[in-house]
N, C-alpha and C positions, 0 to 999 in steps of 0.2 A: 135517262141515266141508269139504265138497267144493266149495261155491260159490266160495270165494276162489281156487282154482287153475284153474277153468274158463277164465279169460282166457288162461292160458298155452297152452292148446290152440288158442284163437283166434289168438294170436300166431304159433304155429308154422304154422298153416294159412295165414295171410296171407303169411308169409315163403315158404311153398311156392308160393303164387300168384305172388309176385314172381319167384322163381327160375324158374318155368315160363313166365313172361311172359304171364300171363292176368289177366283182370279189371283191366285198365289204366285209367288215368284219362283225363280229357278233354284235348284238345290245350291246350297252355299254352306261355307264353314265360318262365316263372319260371326262375331260374338252375339249379335242380335238376331240371328237366324231363328226361325220358329218352325215348329211342327204343325202342319195343317193336315188333320186326319183324313180329309177327303182327297188330298193330293195323290197323284199316282206314286206307286212304290218305286224306289230306285234300288235295283239289285235285290228285290224282294223285301226291302225294309223301308220304313218311313224315314224320310230324310229331312233335315232342317232346310228351310227355304227362306229366301229374301221375303220380307213382308212388303212386297211391292205396292200393295194397296196403300200402305202408310206413306211410301215415297210419293205416290201420286197425290194423296191427300195433302201432303206438305207442299209439293211443288205446284200442281195444277189448282190446288185449293188455296192454301194459306199464302204462299209466295205470290201467286198471280193476283189474288185478291188485294194484297198489300200494294203491289205495283200499280194496279188499276185504280185503287182508292186514292193513292198519292197523286197519280196523274189527274184524276177527276177533280182535284182541288184547283186545278188551273183550267182555263178555257182553251180547248183544243178545237181544231176544225172538225166538222162532222165526219166521222169515220175513223179517226185516229185511234180512239179507244177500242173500237171493234177490231181494227187491224192489229193493234197491239195484243189484244186477247188471242186472236187467231194465230199470230206468229209465236207468241210464248207458249200457248197451249200445245201447238204442234212441236215446238222444240222440247218442251218438258216431256211430252208423251214419247217422242223418239228416244230421249235419254232413258226414261224409266223402262221402256220396252227392252232395254239391254239386260234388265234384272227380272223381267216378268216371264213366266212360263208361256211359250207360244201356244196358240189355240191347238188342241190335239188333232182336230180334223185338217189343219193347214200346216202345222209345223213352221219351220223357217222356209221362206220362199228362196229357192236356189241355195238353200243351206246357210244364208247369211242375214236375211232381213225378214222381220215379222210383218204380218198384215197391218198391225197398228202403226208401224213405221211407214209402210207404203201409203196408208191413208193420211198420215200426218204430214208427209213431205209436201203434197200440194197445198195443205192448209197453211204451211209456213209461207209459201210463195204467194198465195192469195192474200194473206195478211199483210205481207210487205207491199203488195200491189195496192191494197186498200189504203194503206198509210201514204204511199207516194201519191196516189190519186187525190186523196184528201188534202195533202199539203200543196199540190199543184193547183187544185181548184181554189184553195184559199188565196194563193198568190195572184190569181186572175180576177179577184174581186176589185171593185173600184179603188179602195184605199191602197192597193198594191200596183195599180196601173202606172206605166211609165209616163214621165212628163217630157222633158226636152231630150233626154237620152233614151233610146229605145230599149236598152238593156239594163237600165237602172231606174229605181223609183226616186221620188223627190228627196228621200232621206239617204240616198246612196246605196240602198240595198239592191241586190239583183232583181230585175223585173221578171215578169212571167215567162218571157222567152229565153231567159238566161240559162235555166237549168231544166225546165219542164217541157219546153217545146210546145 
């Protein structure tokens, strides 16, 4: 049951990034934008930026921890919590990358997508795959095996071949 607490490590790491003034966001004029002294100058001046580290701490840390902790209160097939972590971490990371300054050595790939988003997209699909596999594997356990009807279990629920092939 390690998966639900992993986001707490992400939360602390992102708070560390914020305290160190690293991995700042893109220039912005929102009311909560901040000056990061080590961020690159914009037109020769320091520009307020999104505190993207706090966005990540909130989504990848606090929100993801809450979701996983609530889910962990129920018994799930092995792999569902891991798949949920991978899926939501990837989704949250893709979203926050919209506000984060791209890596200076890479910029935006093809002018539209960051390396963080490129790396997160496969994570989303892998997470979904892990969830689907875990749920299909659970359905093929003896308590879910079909009886008289090959496509339904004794309680009328779809059997293992009905959706998971």
